[in-house]
N, CA and C atoms as a LAMMPS dump frame, in Angstrom:
ITEM: TIMESTEP
0
ITEM: NUMBER OF ATOMS
240
ITEM: BOX BOUNDS ff ff ff
-5.0000000000000000e+02 5.0000000000000000e+02
-5.0000000000000000e+02 5.0000000000000000e+02
-5.0000000000000000e+02 5.0000000000000000e+02
ITEM: ATOMS id mol type element x y z
1 1 1 N 259.688 -90.065 -448.476
2 1 2 C 258.35 -90.595 -448.681
3 1 3 C 257.296 -89.671 -448.073
4 2 1 N 257.643 -89.03 -446.953
5 2 2 C 256.662 -88.177 -446.284
6 2 3 C 256.101 -87.115 -447.233
7 3 1 N 256.989 -86.457 -447.973
8 3 2 C 256.556 -85.368 -448.85
9 3 3 C 255.592 -85.86 -449.931
10 4 1 N 255.858 -87.054 -450.458
11 4 2 C 254.99 -87.594 -451.512
12 4 3 C 253.609 -87.944 -450.961
13 5 1 N 253.587 -88.575 -449.79
14 5 2 C 252.298 -88.921 -449.169
15 5 3 C 251.575 -87.645 -448.752
16 6 1 N 252.322 -86.681 -448.248
17 6 2 C 251.714 -85.4 -447.863
18 6 3 C 251.031 -84.737 -449.059
19 7 1 N 251.679 -84.761 -450.203
20 7 2 C 251.065 -84.158 -451.393
21 7 3 C 249.775 -84.88 -451.762
22 8 1 N 249.795 -86.211 -451.729
23 8 2 C 248.589 -86.983 -452.056
24 8 3 C 247.459 -86.644 -451.09
25 9 1 N 247.757 -86.639 -449.806
26 9 2 C 246.717 -86.379 -448.794
27 9 3 C 246.245 -84.934 -448.864
28 10 1 N 247.164 -83.992 -449.004
29 10 2 C 246.76 -82.583 -449.068
30 10 3 C 245.95 -82.292 -450.331
31 11 1 N 246.306 -82.91 -451.444
32 11 2 C 245.52 -82.738 -452.674
33 11 3 C 244.128 -83.339 -452.509
34 12 1 N 244.054 -84.455 -451.799
35 12 2 C 242.771 -85.117 -451.532
36 12 3 C 241.922 -84.257 -450.597
37 13 1 N 242.526 -83.786 -449.52
38 13 2 C 241.883 -82.884 -448.553
39 13 3 C 240.488 -83.377 -448.14
40 14 1 N 240.413 -84.535 -447.473
41 14 2 C 239.113 -85.144 -447.179
42 14 3 C 238.218 -84.347 -446.234
43 15 1 N 238.788 -83.426 -445.507
44 15 2 C 238.001 -82.616 -444.572
45 15 3 C 237.735 -81.233 -445.162
46 16 1 N 238.294 -80.996 -446.338
47 16 2 C 238.153 -79.713 -447.046
48 16 3 C 238.592 -78.531 -446.173
49 17 1 N 239.835 -78.63 -445.702
50 17 2 C 240.405 -77.586 -444.844
51 17 3 C 241.222 -76.554 -445.607
52 18 1 N 241.653 -76.906 -446.797
53 18 2 C 242.516 -75.991 -447.554
54 18 3 C 241.681 -75.085 -448.435
55 19 1 N 242.124 -73.873 -448.679
56 19 2 C 243.442 -73.299 -448.418
57 19 3 C 243.587 -72.641 -447.044
58 20 1 N 242.602 -72.756 -446.18
59 20 2 C 242.65 -72.05 -444.9
60 20 3 C 243.599 -72.677 -443.879
61 21 1 N 243.772 -73.963 -443.926
62 21 2 C 244.605 -74.651 -442.933
63 21 3 C 246.073 -74.607 -443.322
64 22 1 N 246.963 -74.759 -442.334
65 22 2 C 248.4 -74.835 -442.647
66 22 3 C 248.71 -76.124 -443.404
67 23 1 N 249.801 -76.107 -444.156
68 23 2 C 250.189 -77.242 -445
69 23 3 C 250.357 -78.537 -444.196
70 24 1 N 250.721 -78.418 -442.923
71 24 2 C 250.963 -79.612 -442.107
72 24 3 C 249.743 -80.057 -441.308
73 25 1 N 248.574 -79.599 -441.694
74 25 2 C 247.337 -79.91 -440.961
75 25 3 C 247.116 -81.419 -440.793
76 26 1 N 247.468 -82.189 -441.793
77 26 2 C 247.242 -83.633 -441.746
78 26 3 C 248.505 -84.411 -441.362
79 27 1 N 249.489 -83.775 -440.753
80 27 2 C 250.774 -84.44 -440.495
81 27 3 C 250.636 -85.681 -439.617
82 28 1 N 249.807 -85.634 -438.601
83 28 2 C 249.642 -86.816 -437.739
84 28 3 C 249.041 -87.981 -438.526
85 29 1 N 248.051 -87.681 -439.34
86 29 2 C 247.417 -88.718 -440.136
87 29 3 C 248.383 -89.285 -441.176
88 30 1 N 249.168 -88.413 -441.783
89 30 2 C 250.165 -88.843 -442.777
90 30 3 C 251.183 -89.778 -442.129
91 31 1 N 251.659 -89.431 -440.948
92 31 2 C 252.619 -90.287 -440.249
93 31 3 C 252.025 -91.654 -439.935
94 32 1 N 250.752 -91.696 -439.567
95 32 2 C 250.089 -92.97 -439.282
96 32 3 C 249.958 -93.81 -440.557
97 33 1 N 249.619 -93.171 -441.654
98 33 2 C 249.496 -93.884 -442.939
99 33 3 C 250.844 -94.463 -443.347
100 34 1 N 251.893 -93.666 -443.24
101 34 2 C 253.238 -94.136 -443.588
102 34 3 C 253.631 -95.312 -442.703
103 35 1 N 253.301 -95.248 -441.423
104 35 2 C 253.612 -96.359 -440.507
105 35 3 C 252.917 -97.642 -440.937
106 36 1 N 251.646 -97.532 -441.318
107 36 2 C 250.912 -98.72 -441.779
108 36 3 C 251.614 -99.341 -442.984
109 37 1 N 252.001 -98.511 -443.939
110 37 2 C 252.637 -99.014 -445.161
111 37 3 C 254.003 -99.634 -444.842
112 38 1 N 254.773 -98.971 -443.993
113 38 2 C 256.104 -99.482 -443.68
114 38 3 C 256.042 -100.769 -442.855
115 39 1 N 255.062 -100.873 -441.973
116 39 2 C 254.939 -102.069 -441.135
117 39 3 C 254.32 -103.246 -441.893
118 40 1 N 253.666 -102.962 -442.999
119 40 2 C 252.993 -104 -443.796
120 40 3 C 253.383 -103.848 -445.263
121 41 1 N 254.599 -104.228 -445.635
122 41 2 C 255.083 -103.977 -446.992
123 41 3 C 254.238 -104.619 -448.097
124 42 1 N 253.482 -105.663 -447.779
125 42 2 C 252.65 -106.324 -448.785
126 42 3 C 251.173 -105.979 -448.608
127 43 1 N 250.9 -104.833 -448.011
128 43 2 C 249.508 -104.458 -447.721
129 43 3 C 248.699 -104.333 -449.007
130 44 1 N 247.488 -104.788 -448.923
131 44 2 C 246.578 -104.737 -450.062
132 44 3 C 245.867 -103.37 -450.073
133 45 1 N 245.508 -102.928 -451.255
134 45 2 C 244.902 -101.595 -451.419
135 45 3 C 243.651 -101.427 -450.566
136 46 1 N 242.796 -102.441 -450.514
137 46 2 C 241.552 -102.325 -449.749
138 46 3 C 241.816 -102.202 -448.256
139 47 1 N 242.795 -102.932 -447.769
140 47 2 C 243.15 -102.863 -446.349
141 47 3 C 243.707 -101.481 -446.021
142 48 1 N 244.569 -100.975 -446.889
143 48 2 C 245.113 -99.631 -446.671
144 48 3 C 244.001 -98.587 -446.736
145 49 1 N 243.091 -98.717 -447.681
146 49 2 C 241.981 -97.763 -447.798
147 49 3 C 241.153 -97.733 -446.513
148 50 1 N 240.865 -98.907 -445.959
149 50 2 C 240.109 -98.968 -444.703
150 50 3 C 240.901 -98.334 -443.561
151 51 1 N 242.209 -98.56 -443.565
152 51 2 C 243.062 -97.954 -442.547
153 51 3 C 243.072 -96.439 -442.647
154 52 1 N 243.144 -95.927 -443.862
155 52 2 C 243.122 -94.473 -444.083
156 52 3 C 241.806 -93.899 -443.576
157 53 1 N 240.709 -94.527 -443.924
158 53 2 C 239.403 -94.041 -443.467
159 53 3 C 239.332 -94.031 -441.944
160 54 1 N 239.801 -95.107 -441.302
161 54 2 C 239.77 -95.182 -439.843
162 54 3 C 240.624 -94.087 -439.217
163 55 1 N 241.788 -93.841 -439.775
164 55 2 C 242.666 -92.794 -439.251
165 55 3 C 241.948 -91.441 -439.273
166 56 1 N 241.304 -91.113 -440.378
167 56 2 C 240.635 -89.819 -440.484
168 56 3 C 239.373 -89.751 -439.622
169 57 1 N 238.659 -90.858 -439.492
170 57 2 C 237.482 -90.868 -438.61
171 57 3 C 237.932 -90.688 -437.158
172 58 1 N 238.998 -91.383 -436.777
173 58 2 C 239.51 -91.242 -435.41
174 58 3 C 239.96 -89.814 -435.118
175 59 1 N 240.515 -89.15 -436.109
176 59 2 C 241.022 -87.79 -435.915
177 59 3 C 239.938 -86.722 -435.974
178 60 1 N 238.999 -86.873 -436.898
179 60 2 C 238.059 -85.78 -437.171
180 60 3 C 236.589 -86.142 -436.959
181 61 1 N 236.283 -87.416 -436.837
182 61 2 C 234.894 -87.846 -436.71
183 61 3 C 234.285 -88.117 -438.074
184 62 1 N 233.39 -89.07 -438.119
185 62 2 C 232.81 -89.503 -439.393
186 62 3 C 232.019 -88.4 -440.083
187 63 1 N 231.401 -87.527 -439.325
188 63 2 C 230.564 -86.476 -439.909
189 63 3 C 231.362 -85.398 -440.629
190 64 1 N 232.659 -85.322 -440.371
191 64 2 C 233.475 -84.272 -440.989
192 64 3 C 234.195 -84.726 -442.252
193 65 1 N 234.131 -85.998 -442.564
194 65 2 C 234.826 -86.482 -443.762
195 65 3 C 233.901 -86.322 -444.957
196 66 1 N 234.307 -85.453 -445.87
197 66 2 C 233.465 -85.107 -447.005
198 66 3 C 233.752 -85.933 -448.245
199 67 1 N 234.877 -86.612 -448.266
200 67 2 C 235.25 -87.389 -449.444
201 67 3 C 235.308 -88.856 -449.074
202 68 1 N 234.903 -89.695 -449.999
203 68 2 C 234.729 -91.1 -449.709
204 68 3 C 235.452 -91.956 -450.752
205 69 1 N 236.648 -91.544 -451.133
206 69 2 C 237.38 -92.259 -452.187
207 69 3 C 238.757 -92.707 -451.704
208 70 1 N 238.768 -93.342 -450.546
209 70 2 C 240.03 -93.807 -449.968
210 70 3 C 240.738 -94.825 -450.851
211 71 1 N 239.967 -95.585 -451.645
212 71 2 C 240.591 -96.57 -452.537
213 71 3 C 241.559 -95.901 -453.507
214 72 1 N 241.144 -94.789 -454.087
215 72 2 C 242.012 -94.057 -455.017
216 72 3 C 243.269 -93.568 -454.309
217 73 1 N 243.108 -93.095 -453.087
218 73 2 C 244.238 -92.564 -452.323
219 73 3 C 245.196 -93.698 -451.961
220 74 1 N 244.655 -94.823 -451.512
221 74 2 C 245.489 -95.979 -451.18
222 74 3 C 246.275 -96.44 -452.398
223 75 1 N 245.613 -96.473 -453.556
224 75 2 C 246.284 -96.895 -454.785
225 75 3 C 247.451 -95.953 -455.122
226 76 1 N 247.218 -94.653 -454.991
227 76 2 C 248.303 -93.675 -455.26
228 76 3 C 249.467 -93.866 -454.299
229 77 1 N 249.161 -94.094 -453.023
230 77 2 C 250.231 -94.257 -452.026
231 77 3 C 251.014 -95.534 -452.293
232 78 1 N 250.32 -96.604 -452.627
233 78 2 C 251.015 -97.875 -452.891
234 78 3 C 251.827 -97.818 -454.168
235 79 1 N 251.514 -96.904 -455.059
236 79 2 C 252.266 -96.764 -456.315
237 79 3 C 253.582 -96.004 -456.111
238 80 1 N 253.773 -95.414 -454.939
239 80 2 C 255.008 -94.627 -454.708
240 80 3 C 256.227 -95.531 -454.649
């Protein structure tokens, strides 16, 4: 599952770090997202989207997040 979520997050690249950053730049955030999904098997897309946004704000700060489409990302992750 990690590789699939990693691809979704890296393709999304909410901080616009690629191609300069290493492929594992978002590994901590990816692990947190996977934990949320595994701990809450019936999680709703909106709740996951809010969780994803909070994870990235906690890691990078609100001013550094350039993309605001967590709903799409949550939907892709829940479809895995």
